[in-house]
NUPALO-684080 format. One record per residue: residue number from 1; residue in three letters; x, y, z of N, C-alpha, C in turn. Coordinates in Angstrom, 3 decimals. Layout:
N
@pos = NUM	code = ALA	nxx = X	nyy = Y	nzz = Z	caxx = X	cayy = Y	cazz = Z	cxx = X	cyy = Y	czz = Z;
...
REM end
This chain:
103
@pos = 1	code = UNK	nxx = 19.649	nyy = -28.070	nzz = -30.585	caxx = 19.368	cayy = -26.464	cazz = -30.758	cxx = 18.549	cyy = -26.061	czz = -29.436;
@pos = 2	code = UNK	nxx = 17.467	nyy = -27.088	nzz = -29.069	caxx = 16.688	cayy = -26.810	cazz = -28.029	cxx = 17.596	cyy = -26.631	czz = -26.556;
@pos = 3	code = UNK	nxx = 18.366	nyy = -27.575	nzz = -26.761	caxx = 19.397	cayy = -27.541	cazz = -25.299	cxx = 20.281	cyy = -26.196	czz = -25.237;
@pos = 4	code = UNK	nxx = 20.634	nyy = -25.697	nzz = -26.535	caxx = 21.327	cayy = -24.447	cazz = -26.268	cxx = 20.474	cyy = -23.340	czz = -26.153;
@pos = 5	code = UNK	nxx = 19.176	nyy = -23.198	nzz = -26.567	caxx = 18.524	cayy = -22.187	cazz = -26.239	cxx = 18.300	cyy = -22.137	czz = -24.858;
@pos = 6	code = UNK	nxx = 18.010	nyy = -23.370	nzz = -24.084	caxx = 17.445	cayy = -23.236	cazz = -22.792	cxx = 19.096	cyy = -23.045	czz = -22.337;
@pos = 7	code = UNK	nxx = 20.091	nyy = -23.369	nzz = -22.394	caxx = 21.565	cayy = -23.104	cazz = -21.721	cxx = 21.718	cyy = -21.763	czz = -21.845;
@pos = 8	code = UNK	nxx = 21.468	nyy = -21.048	nzz = -22.849	caxx = 21.741	cayy = -19.490	cazz = -23.160	cxx = 20.755	cyy = -18.920	czz = -22.123;
@pos = 9	code = UNK	nxx = 19.389	nyy = -19.345	nzz = -22.107	caxx = 18.272	cayy = -18.620	cazz = -21.267	cxx = 18.613	cyy = -18.751	czz = -19.867;
@pos = 10	code = UNK	nxx = 19.146	nyy = -19.854	nzz = -19.441	caxx = 19.512	cayy = -20.242	cazz = -17.911	cxx = 20.784	cyy = -19.220	czz = -17.513;
@pos = 11	code = UNK	nxx = 21.520	nyy = -19.060	nzz = -18.523	caxx = 22.827	cayy = -18.255	cazz = -18.059	cxx = 22.583	cyy = -16.608	czz = -18.009;
@pos = 12	code = UNK	nxx = 21.559	nyy = -16.180	nzz = -19.264	caxx = 20.922	cayy = -14.948	cazz = -19.104	cxx = 20.211	cyy = -14.554	czz = -17.723;
@pos = 13	code = UNK	nxx = 19.441	nyy = -15.631	nzz = -17.275	caxx = 18.590	cayy = -15.040	cazz = -16.108	cxx = 19.720	cyy = -15.381	czz = -14.870;
@pos = 14	code = UNK	nxx = 20.430	nyy = -16.182	nzz = -14.864	caxx = 21.424	cayy = -16.166	cazz = -13.576	cxx = 22.449	cyy = -15.024	czz = -13.451;
@pos = 15	code = UNK	nxx = 22.788	nyy = -14.889	nzz = -14.483	caxx = 24.120	cayy = -13.712	cazz = -14.669	cxx = 23.564	cyy = -12.294	czz = -13.751;
@pos = 16	code = UNK	nxx = 22.417	nyy = -11.526	nzz = -14.011	caxx = 21.885	cayy = -10.465	cazz = -13.380	cxx = 21.860	cyy = -10.838	czz = -12.051;
@pos = 17	code = UNK	nxx = 21.253	nyy = -11.877	nzz = -11.627	caxx = 20.980	cayy = -12.238	cazz = -10.176	cxx = 22.439	cyy = -12.394	czz = -9.345;
@pos = 18	code = UNK	nxx = 23.421	nyy = -13.153	nzz = -9.978	caxx = 24.604	cayy = -13.212	cazz = -9.363	cxx = 25.477	cyy = -11.807	czz = -9.265;
@pos = 19	code = UNK	nxx = 25.009	nyy = -10.973	nzz = -9.941	caxx = 26.107	cayy = -9.470	cazz = -9.951	cxx = 25.104	cyy = -8.811	czz = -9.320;
@pos = 20	code = UNK	nxx = 23.939	nyy = -8.988	nzz = -9.067	caxx = 23.110	cayy = -7.679	cazz = -8.250	cxx = 23.919	cyy = -7.811	czz = -7.020;
@pos = 21	code = UNK	nxx = 24.251	nyy = -6.661	nzz = -6.273	caxx = 24.348	cayy = -6.428	cazz = -5.021	cxx = 23.282	cyy = -6.319	czz = -3.866;
@pos = 22	code = UNK	nxx = 23.429	nyy = -7.113	nzz = -2.842	caxx = 22.389	cayy = -6.866	cazz = -1.935	cxx = 21.922	cyy = -5.683	czz = -1.297;
@pos = 23	code = UNK	nxx = 21.111	nyy = -5.066	nzz = -1.191	caxx = 20.717	cayy = -3.717	cazz = -0.969	cxx = 20.146	cyy = -3.772	czz = 0.600;
@pos = 24	code = UNK	nxx = 20.973	nyy = -2.726	nzz = 1.401	caxx = 20.374	cayy = -2.747	cazz = 2.858	cxx = 18.848	cyy = -2.064	czz = 2.618;
@pos = 25	code = UNK	nxx = 18.032	nyy = -2.527	nzz = 3.263	caxx = 16.745	cayy = -2.008	cazz = 3.265	cxx = 16.602	cyy = -0.740	czz = 4.040;
@pos = 26	code = UNK	nxx = 17.555	nyy = -0.723	nzz = 4.958	caxx = 17.164	cayy = 0.593	cazz = 6.041	cxx = 17.719	cyy = 1.973	czz = 5.106;
@pos = 27	code = UNK	nxx = 18.956	nyy = 1.650	nzz = 3.976	caxx = 19.237	cayy = 2.788	cazz = 3.498	cxx = 18.257	cyy = 3.493	czz = 2.659;
@pos = 28	code = UNK	nxx = 17.006	nyy = 3.223	nzz = 2.442	caxx = 16.264	cayy = 4.095	cazz = 1.930	cxx = 15.517	cyy = 4.971	czz = 2.868;
@pos = 29	code = UNK	nxx = 15.516	nyy = 4.959	nzz = 3.894	caxx = 14.981	cayy = 5.776	cazz = 4.988	cxx = 15.884	cyy = 6.808	czz = 5.513;
@pos = 30	code = UNK	nxx = 17.143	nyy = 7.097	nzz = 5.000	caxx = 17.847	cayy = 7.978	cazz = 5.131	cxx = 18.480	cyy = 8.971	czz = 3.986;
@pos = 31	code = UNK	nxx = 17.974	nyy = 10.398	nzz = 4.315	caxx = 18.050	cayy = 11.111	cazz = 2.948	cxx = 19.837	cyy = 11.685	czz = 2.980;
@pos = 32	code = UNK	nxx = 20.058	nyy = 12.108	nzz = 2.063	caxx = 21.402	cayy = 12.821	cazz = 1.527	cxx = 22.293	cyy = 13.317	czz = 2.835;
@pos = 33	code = UNK	nxx = 21.418	nyy = 13.945	nzz = 3.593	caxx = 22.113	cayy = 14.509	cazz = 4.844	cxx = 22.477	cyy = 13.400	czz = 6.031;
@pos = 34	code = UNK	nxx = 21.818	nyy = 12.413	nzz = 5.861	caxx = 22.144	cayy = 11.542	cazz = 7.089	cxx = 20.816	cyy = 11.287	czz = 8.215;
@pos = 35	code = UNK	nxx = 19.758	nyy = 12.089	nzz = 7.897	caxx = 18.853	cayy = 12.079	cazz = 8.548	cxx = 17.565	cyy = 10.996	czz = 8.258;
@pos = 36	code = UNK	nxx = 17.085	nyy = 10.484	nzz = 9.388	caxx = 16.356	cayy = 9.379	cazz = 9.385	cxx = 14.933	cyy = 10.125	czz = 9.195;
@pos = 37	code = UNK	nxx = 14.249	nyy = 9.302	nzz = 8.076	caxx = 12.693	cayy = 9.955	cazz = 7.786	cxx = 11.841	cyy = 8.481	czz = 7.336;
@pos = 38	code = UNK	nxx = 12.012	nyy = 7.292	nzz = 8.190	caxx = 11.614	cayy = 6.091	cazz = 8.291	cxx = 9.992	cyy = 6.080	czz = 8.772;
@pos = 39	code = UNK	nxx = 9.390	nyy = 5.023	nzz = 8.901	caxx = 8.237	cayy = 4.747	cazz = 9.308	cxx = 8.123	cyy = 4.934	czz = 10.766;
@pos = 40	code = UNK	nxx = 8.892	nyy = 4.443	nzz = 11.515	caxx = 8.922	cayy = 4.264	cazz = 12.956	cxx = 10.074	cyy = 4.715	czz = 13.419;
@pos = 41	code = UNK	nxx = 10.146	nyy = 5.117	nzz = 14.677	caxx = 11.487	cayy = 5.559	cazz = 15.433	cxx = 11.352	cyy = 5.637	czz = 17.027;
@pos = 42	code = UNK	nxx = 12.485	nyy = 5.553	nzz = 17.518	caxx = 12.496	cayy = 5.456	cazz = 19.119	cxx = 12.487	cyy = 7.024	czz = 19.681;
@pos = 43	code = UNK	nxx = 11.589	nyy = 7.389	nzz = 20.539	caxx = 11.809	cayy = 8.820	cazz = 20.994	cxx = 12.643	cyy = 8.847	czz = 22.050;
@pos = 44	code = UNK	nxx = 12.972	nyy = 9.922	nzz = 22.540	caxx = 13.948	cayy = 10.037	cazz = 23.714	cxx = 13.435	cyy = 9.509	czz = 25.064;
@pos = 45	code = UNK	nxx = 12.268	nyy = 9.280	nzz = 25.123	caxx = 11.388	cayy = 8.622	cazz = 26.387	cxx = 11.526	cyy = 7.203	czz = 26.416;
@pos = 46	code = UNK	nxx = 12.207	nyy = 6.630	nzz = 25.037	caxx = 12.190	cayy = 4.935	cazz = 24.852	cxx = 10.948	cyy = 4.814	czz = 24.196;
@pos = 47	code = UNK	nxx = 9.736	nyy = 5.433	nzz = 24.242	caxx = 8.626	cayy = 4.860	cazz = 23.615	cxx = 9.092	cyy = 4.562	czz = 21.848;
@pos = 48	code = UNK	nxx = 8.467	nyy = 3.968	nzz = 21.476	caxx = 8.472	cayy = 3.765	cazz = 19.726	cxx = 7.027	cyy = 4.306	czz = 19.285;
@pos = 49	code = UNK	nxx = 7.566	nyy = 5.357	nzz = 18.154	caxx = 6.383	cayy = 6.289	cazz = 17.342	cxx = 6.396	cyy = 5.829	czz = 16.227;
@pos = 50	code = UNK	nxx = 5.217	nyy = 5.922	nzz = 15.566	caxx = 5.063	cayy = 5.579	cazz = 14.303	cxx = 4.695	cyy = 6.755	czz = 13.168;
@pos = 51	code = UNK	nxx = 4.925	nyy = 6.732	nzz = 12.147	caxx = 4.303	cayy = 7.971	cazz = 11.079	cxx = 3.344	cyy = 7.404	czz = 10.496;
@pos = 52	code = UNK	nxx = 2.011	nyy = 7.845	nzz = 10.787	caxx = 0.739	cayy = 7.457	cazz = 10.203	cxx = 0.339	cyy = 8.485	czz = 8.980;
@pos = 53	code = UNK	nxx = -0.392	nyy = 7.906	nzz = 8.097	caxx = -0.977	cayy = 8.614	cazz = 6.897	cxx = -2.473	cyy = 9.193	czz = 7.520;
@pos = 54	code = UNK	nxx = -2.861	nyy = 10.260	nzz = 7.011	caxx = -3.864	cayy = 10.644	cazz = 7.274	cxx = -5.457	cyy = 10.084	czz = 6.934;
@pos = 55	code = UNK	nxx = -4.856	nyy = 9.037	nzz = 6.148	caxx = -6.311	cayy = 8.102	cazz = 5.493	cxx = -6.928	cyy = 8.811	czz = 4.350;
@pos = 56	code = UNK	nxx = -6.434	nyy = 9.766	nzz = 3.635	caxx = -7.191	cayy = 10.661	cazz = 2.752	cxx = -7.539	cyy = 9.489	czz = 1.469;
@pos = 57	code = UNK	nxx = -6.615	nyy = 8.484	nzz = 1.159	caxx = -6.498	cayy = 7.495	cazz = 0.038	cxx = -7.525	cyy = 6.561	czz = 0.516;
@pos = 58	code = UNK	nxx = -7.600	nyy = 6.079	nzz = 1.930	caxx = -8.375	cayy = 5.182	cazz = 2.194	cxx = -9.787	cyy = 5.784	czz = 2.076;
@pos = 59	code = UNK	nxx = -9.911	nyy = 6.894	nzz = 2.521	caxx = -11.514	cayy = 7.678	cazz = 2.146	cxx = -11.859	cyy = 7.767	czz = 1.009;
@pos = 60	code = UNK	nxx = -11.072	nyy = 7.928	nzz = -0.128	caxx = -11.684	cayy = 7.990	cazz = -1.286	cxx = -12.151	cyy = 6.468	czz = -1.804;
@pos = 61	code = UNK	nxx = -10.959	nyy = 5.640	nzz = -1.838	caxx = -11.129	cayy = 4.341	cazz = -2.271	cxx = -12.557	cyy = 3.293	czz = -1.616;
@pos = 62	code = UNK	nxx = -12.505	nyy = 3.655	nzz = -0.431	caxx = -13.733	cayy = 3.203	cazz = 0.429	cxx = -15.216	cyy = 3.905	czz = 0.063;
@pos = 63	code = UNK	nxx = -15.041	nyy = 5.192	nzz = -0.003	caxx = -16.465	cayy = 5.609	cazz = -0.431	cxx = -16.695	cyy = 5.063	czz = -1.829;
@pos = 64	code = UNK	nxx = -15.786	nyy = 5.226	nzz = -2.618	caxx = -16.127	cayy = 4.681	cazz = -4.015	cxx = -16.598	cyy = 3.178	czz = -4.177;
@pos = 65	code = UNK	nxx = -15.843	nyy = 2.324	nzz = -3.225	caxx = -16.157	cayy = 1.066	cazz = -3.457	cxx = -17.534	cyy = 0.750	czz = -2.643;
@pos = 66	code = UNK	nxx = -17.882	nyy = 1.510	nzz = -1.615	caxx = -19.215	cayy = 1.551	cazz = -0.634	cxx = -20.094	cyy = 1.982	czz = -1.393;
@pos = 67	code = UNK	nxx = -20.133	nyy = 2.826	nzz = -2.302	caxx = -21.118	cayy = 3.355	cazz = -3.020	cxx = -21.643	cyy = 2.266	czz = -4.173;
@pos = 68	code = UNK	nxx = -20.521	nyy = 1.619	nzz = -4.683	caxx = -20.762	cayy = 0.503	cazz = -5.766	cxx = -21.485	cyy = -0.519	czz = -4.943;
@pos = 69	code = UNK	nxx = -21.116	nyy = -0.740	nzz = -3.920	caxx = -21.705	cayy = -2.070	cazz = -3.226	cxx = -23.105	cyy = -1.603	czz = -2.658;
@pos = 70	code = UNK	nxx = -23.161	nyy = -0.615	nzz = -2.115	caxx = -24.457	cayy = 0.169	cazz = -1.732	cxx = -25.372	cyy = 0.098	czz = -2.944;
@pos = 71	code = UNK	nxx = -25.125	nyy = 0.557	nzz = -3.987	caxx = -26.121	cayy = 0.412	cazz = -5.435	cxx = -26.258	cyy = -0.827	czz = -5.517;
@pos = 72	code = UNK	nxx = -25.328	nyy = -1.669	nzz = -5.527	caxx = -25.773	cayy = -3.196	cazz = -6.035	cxx = -26.768	cyy = -4.051	czz = -5.103;
@pos = 73	code = UNK	nxx = -26.468	nyy = -3.701	nzz = -3.578	caxx = -27.141	cayy = -4.081	cazz = -2.687	cxx = -28.939	cyy = -3.644	czz = -2.875;
@pos = 74	code = UNK	nxx = -28.970	nyy = -2.185	nzz = -2.929	caxx = -30.149	cayy = -1.543	cazz = -2.845	cxx = -30.726	cyy = -1.761	czz = -4.586;
@pos = 75	code = UNK	nxx = -31.356	nyy = -2.688	nzz = -4.624	caxx = -31.712	cayy = -3.039	cazz = -6.080	cxx = -33.148	cyy = -2.601	czz = -6.213;
@pos = 76	code = UNK	nxx = -33.647	nyy = -1.533	nzz = -5.610	caxx = -35.076	cayy = -0.792	cazz = -5.801	cxx = -34.817	cyy = 0.141	czz = -6.877;
@pos = 77	code = UNK	nxx = -36.314	nyy = 1.075	nzz = -7.180	caxx = -36.243	cayy = 1.702	cazz = -8.271	cxx = -35.265	cyy = 3.015	czz = -8.030;
@pos = 78	code = UNK	nxx = -35.119	nyy = 3.369	nzz = -6.807	caxx = -34.221	cayy = 4.735	cazz = -6.635	cxx = -32.974	cyy = 4.121	czz = -5.738;
@pos = 79	code = UNK	nxx = -32.257	nyy = 4.003	nzz = -6.354	caxx = -30.965	cayy = 3.793	cazz = -6.001	cxx = -30.190	cyy = 4.464	czz = -5.279;
@pos = 80	code = UNK	nxx = -30.265	nyy = 5.697	nzz = -5.086	caxx = -29.737	cayy = 6.830	cazz = -4.552	cxx = -29.482	cyy = 6.452	czz = -3.059;
@pos = 81	code = UNK	nxx = -30.566	nyy = 6.111	nzz = -2.079	caxx = -30.449	cayy = 5.947	cazz = -0.759	cxx = -29.269	cyy = 4.836	czz = -0.563;
@pos = 82	code = UNK	nxx = -29.061	nyy = 3.789	nzz = -1.337	caxx = -28.140	cayy = 2.832	cazz = -1.412	cxx = -26.566	cyy = 3.365	czz = -1.470;
@pos = 83	code = UNK	nxx = -26.456	nyy = 4.380	nzz = -2.553	caxx = -25.284	cayy = 4.766	cazz = -2.989	cxx = -24.586	cyy = 5.640	czz = -2.159;
@pos = 84	code = UNK	nxx = -25.887	nyy = 6.499	nzz = -1.630	caxx = -25.215	cayy = 7.414	cazz = -0.416	cxx = -24.884	cyy = 6.903	czz = 0.790;
@pos = 85	code = UNK	nxx = -25.685	nyy = 5.751	nzz = 1.359	caxx = -24.991	cayy = 5.021	cazz = 2.858	cxx = -23.723	cyy = 4.380	czz = 2.460;
@pos = 86	code = UNK	nxx = -23.905	nyy = 3.458	nzz = 1.155	caxx = -22.979	cayy = 2.671	cazz = 1.092	cxx = -21.413	cyy = 3.777	czz = 1.112;
@pos = 87	code = UNK	nxx = -21.782	nyy = 4.525	nzz = 0.352	caxx = -20.571	cayy = 5.593	cazz = 0.015	cxx = -20.104	cyy = 6.279	czz = 1.433;
@pos = 88	code = UNK	nxx = -20.869	nyy = 6.416	nzz = 2.304	caxx = -20.607	cayy = 7.226	cazz = 3.572	cxx = -19.947	cyy = 6.087	czz = 4.684;
@pos = 89	code = UNK	nxx = -20.614	nyy = 4.744	nzz = 4.544	caxx = -19.797	cayy = 3.472	cazz = 5.525	cxx = -18.621	cyy = 3.174	czz = 4.765;
@pos = 90	code = UNK	nxx = -18.522	nyy = 3.195	nzz = 3.385	caxx = -17.428	cayy = 2.878	cazz = 3.024	cxx = -16.221	cyy = 4.011	czz = 3.149;
@pos = 91	code = UNK	nxx = -16.497	nyy = 5.185	nzz = 3.203	caxx = -15.547	cayy = 6.026	cazz = 3.429	cxx = -14.704	cyy = 6.263	czz = 4.669;
@pos = 92	code = UNK	nxx = -15.819	nyy = 6.047	nzz = 5.675	caxx = -15.390	cayy = 5.842	cazz = 7.220	cxx = -14.306	cyy = 4.552	czz = 7.471;
@pos = 93	code = UNK	nxx = -15.011	nyy = 3.429	nzz = 6.964	caxx = -14.251	cayy = 2.493	cazz = 7.028	cxx = -12.828	cyy = 2.331	czz = 6.303;
@pos = 94	code = UNK	nxx = -12.730	nyy = 2.837	nzz = 5.228	caxx = -11.758	cayy = 3.108	cazz = 4.376	cxx = -10.727	cyy = 4.101	czz = 5.038;
@pos = 95	code = UNK	nxx = -11.072	nyy = 5.060	nzz = 5.598	caxx = -10.235	cayy = 5.956	cazz = 6.401	cxx = -9.851	cyy = 5.643	czz = 7.406;
@pos = 96	code = UNK	nxx = -10.266	nyy = 4.771	nzz = 8.320	caxx = -9.940	cayy = 4.081	cazz = 9.414	cxx = -8.840	cyy = 3.130	czz = 9.265;
@pos = 97	code = UNK	nxx = -8.933	nyy = 2.281	nzz = 8.293	caxx = -8.007	cayy = 1.350	cazz = 7.556	cxx = -6.553	cyy = 2.133	czz = 7.442;
@pos = 98	code = UNK	nxx = -6.835	nyy = 2.897	nzz = 6.410	caxx = -5.728	cayy = 3.699	cazz = 6.040	cxx = -4.880	cyy = 4.310	czz = 7.266;
@pos = 99	code = UNK	nxx = -5.633	nyy = 4.859	nzz = 8.403	caxx = -5.053	cayy = 5.412	cazz = 9.495	cxx = -4.264	cyy = 4.618	czz = 10.119;
@pos = 100	code = UNK	nxx = -4.868	nyy = 3.407	nzz = 10.350	caxx = -4.417	cayy = 2.366	cazz = 11.551	cxx = -3.096	cyy = 1.479	czz = 11.021;
@pos = 101	code = UNK	nxx = -2.684	nyy = 1.947	nzz = 9.774	caxx = -1.604	cayy = 0.984	cazz = 9.231	cxx = -0.552	cyy = 2.123	czz = 9.369;
@pos = 102	code = UNK	nxx = 0.637	nyy = 1.470	nzz = 10.063	caxx = 2.190	cayy = 2.090	cazz = 10.458	cxx = 2.584	cyy = 1.676	czz = 8.926;
@pos = 103	code = UNK	nxx = 3.061	nyy = 3.161	nzz = 8.508	caxx = 3.858	cayy = 3.194	cazz = 7.092	cxx = 2.938	cyy = 3.413	czz = 5.976;
REM end
């Protein structure tokens, strides 16, 4: 019985993988009209350009993480200073990390 269950399990796992069609990764960058909207492109001058995000998500996540770390580091009676400084530093770092990543 154990061998039968393992055999059925192996067939169940392998059949969808064999039937799956390989997907062209570049097809997701083209819309229905055939226009390219991918993260990088080559301009008319031959240079490669990159569409970058504005860093808002990194700013928010960095500020929250920095505030929590700043609050933990500043263990005094008044933790507001550590929270504010940590949030500000985390926001700047998070924004720059998010902006400097292509895609």
